[in-house]
N, C-alpha and C positions, 0 to 999 in steps of 0.2 A: 428726466423732465417730469414736472409735477403732473402732467396730464396722463402719464402712465398709471398713476394711482387712481385716476378717474376711470380709466379703462378697466382696471382690476375691480373697481366698484361695480361697473356695468355688468361684468361677468358674474359677480356675486349676486346681483339682483336679477339675473337672467330668467329666473323662474316666474317672474311676474307676468301677468297677461300682456300680450303684445299691444302696444299703443298706450299703456298705462304709464304716465309720467310721474304721478304723485308729487307734482310741483308744490302743492300746498301742505304736504305732509312733513313729518319730522324724520323719516327714514332715509337711508342712503340714496334711494332713487331721486329724492328731491334735490340732490346736489348735481345731478347729471343733465347735460344738454340733450336735446331730442335726437341728436345725431348718433348717439350710442344706445338708444333704447329701441329694441326690436319692435318694429311697427309694420303692419300690413299696409300696402299702398291703397289709396283711394282713387287711383287713376281711372278715369271714365272715358278718356278720349280714345276709344278703342280703334276707330278708323285711322286717325292720324298717327296712332302708335304702331300701326301696321299689323293689327290683330284681327281685322275684319269685325265679325260680330262676337268674337271671343273676349273673355275678361282677363284681368291681371292674374287672378287665381288659376285660370286655365293655362296661362304661361308657366306659372309655378308648377302645375301638375305635369306639363310637358317636360320640363327640365327634370323633375323628380323621376319621371319614367325613364328619361334618357340616361340618367345617372346609373340606373339599374340595367337597362337593356342594351345600351350602346357599348358598355365596358370601355369608357373613354380613357384614352391615354392623356389627353389634354382637356382642361376645363377653362373656359373663358367666362369670367364673372364681371358684370357691370351693368350699364344702363343701355340707352339706345345706341350709343357708339359701339358697344359690344354686340348688341342685338343685330346690328347691321352686317355682321360677319355671316349671318344666316347659318344654315347647316342642317345636318340630319336631326330628325326628331322635333324640329321647330317649323311651325307654319308661318314663317316670316321670311322676308327677303331683304335685300340691301346692297349698297355699292361695294361691300367688302366680300361678296360671295366669290368672285373670281380670284381675288388674292388669297382667300382661305383655301380654295382648291389648289392653288399653285404652291403655297408655302406651308400650310398647316396640315391639310388632309394626308399628305404623304408620310407624316410622322406617326400616324395612327388615328384611331377614332377621336373626333373632336366633339365635345359637348358645349354648345353655345348656351351659357347661363346668363345672358344679358337680357334685361327687360327695360323697355322704354320708360322713361320718367323716374326710374329708381334713384333713390338717395341711399346714403350709407345705412340708415336705419331700416330700410326695406330689404337690403341684402342681408343684414343681421337677422331679420325675421325669417327670411327664407332659409338661412343656414340653420337656425335654431329649430325650424319646423321640419328638418330632415331633408332639405333639398338634395344633399349629396349623400344620403344614407345608402350604403352599399356601393359607393363609387370607388373604383380602383385607381383613379387617376394619380399619376406621379408628378404631373406638371400643371400648375394652376396660374393663370394670368388674371390679375385684378386691375381694373381701371374703373374708379368710381369717385364721385364727388362733384362733378360739374353741375348736377341739378341741385346740390346744396348751396352753391355759390350765391344765388340771389338773396337767400334768407339767413344763412348761418355764417359765423365768423370762420376765418381760416383755421383758427385754433380748434374750434369745435368740430370742423370737418375732419381735421387731422385725427382727432380723438376717434371719430367714427371709423376712419380707415384702419387705425391701429386695432380697434376692437374687432374688425373683420379679420385681420391677420392673426390675432390671438385665437379667435374662434376656429380658423382654419388649422392652426397648430394643434388645437385640441382634437378636432375631428379627423384630420389627415396629417398626422405628425411626420410621416415619411415623404410627403410630397414637397417638391421644390416650388416656391411661390415667386413669380415675377411680378412685382408691383410696378405698374406703369404710372407715371405722373399724370396729373390732371391736364388735359390738352388746353392750349391757350383759348380764352374766351374773347369774343368780340372780333371786329374786323380791323381794329387799330390798336396800337400799343397804349393809347390813352384811355381805352375803355376801362371803366372802374372794375369790371369783372376780370379783365386781363390782369390787373394788379393783384386782385385777390387770388387768382389762380397761381400767380407767381409766389405769393406769400404762402399758399398752401404747399406748393412743391418745395419751397425752402424748408418748411417744417418737416416734411416727409423725408427730406434728404438725410437728415441726421438720425442718430439712434443706432444701437446695436441690437439687431433683431435675430442674430444668429446666422449660421451658414446656410440655412434652408430658405432664406428670404433674400431676394435680389431686388435692386431698385434701378429704375431707368426713367429719367426725365425725358419725355417725348417732345417737349417744346422745341428744341433745336431742329428736330426732324421736320417740323410742321411750319414754322415761321423762321424768317431770317433774322439777322442781327438788328435790323430796323423794326422788327415786329410785323413785317409784311408776310402775307401768305407765300410760303416757299413752294414754287413749282405747282401751284394750284392744288396742294395737298389738303387744304382745308376747304370745306364747303362754303358756299356764299353766305350761309346764315351765321358764320363765325362760331359755330358750336360743333358741328359734325365734321367728319372726314369725308373727303372725296374718294373715288376709286384709286386715285394716285396715292393718297395718304395711306390707304389700306395696303397697297403694294409695299410701301416703305416699312410700315409697321409689321406686316407679315414676315418680311425678311428678318427683321430684328428679333421677332419672337422665335422664328426658326433657329437663328444663331444661338439664342439663349437656351433653347431646348437642347441643342447639341453640346453646349458647354456646361450643362448642369452637373454632369458627372464629375468633371474635374474641379469645378468651383465648390462643390458640396462634398 
C-alpha cells in the first residue's frame, strides 16, 4: 500500500521536534498527515480525564517509571479506553479494573500505558520520548484511533497506527503485538463515526506485518449484526466500554497471550 511509504517517511523525519509539521515547507515532513507526526498532547481536562490535579505529562512520567520498575510482562497502549483498565503504577481508575484483575494480572505484571484523549500522534511522541525505555515486556496490546475519528480520515489514522507498530518493532523487536481494532463509535449503525471506524478497521485488516503482529477486530464482540450494543458491552456514550465489555476483551487478550508462542 502506498501509505507504507508515508510511514517510512515519518520514521525518517522522527528527529524533528514534537509537534512540528512543517506543512509549509519543502521537506519530507510537509507530505505527512498529523496522525504520524509525534506530538505532545495539549489535553487540559484533567478532572474529566480521571487525573485529578495531575497533567498529561504526569501520566507519561508514571508510565515511564512503571516500564522500569514494574518489569511488566504485558503493556497496554492506547487512550481512555485503555486507561480504564487501571492498574499498578497509575493513579487512575475505571470500569476495566475488575476484568484486568481477573484476566490479565495472573499472566504477570501489567503496565497500563493508556492516556485519556490520546490520538496516534500522541502515542508516537510518548514512544519516541522513551516511554518504554528499559521495558522487558514480551506482549503488547495496542488500541488507538478513536479520538482521531472526528478530525482525521480513516486513511490517515491507519497511517498513524502503522507508524506506532513500526516504532514498537524498532524498540521491542522480540515482543508480540496484538493490534485491536477501533471500537465502534456512536450508539447506532447510522452514526457517521461508526462508518469511519468500520473504514479504519477495514484498512487495518490487510497487510503483512510479520509473525510478531496479530490483528483482532473487536467490533463483533461489542455490537451485534444490527449494530446494536451487544449485551451492554458498550457504555451509553457510544465511545467507551462498560465493565461487561472489559470482561469480554480481557478474556480475548488472555487467550491471545497464551497462543503467542505457537503463533509466533
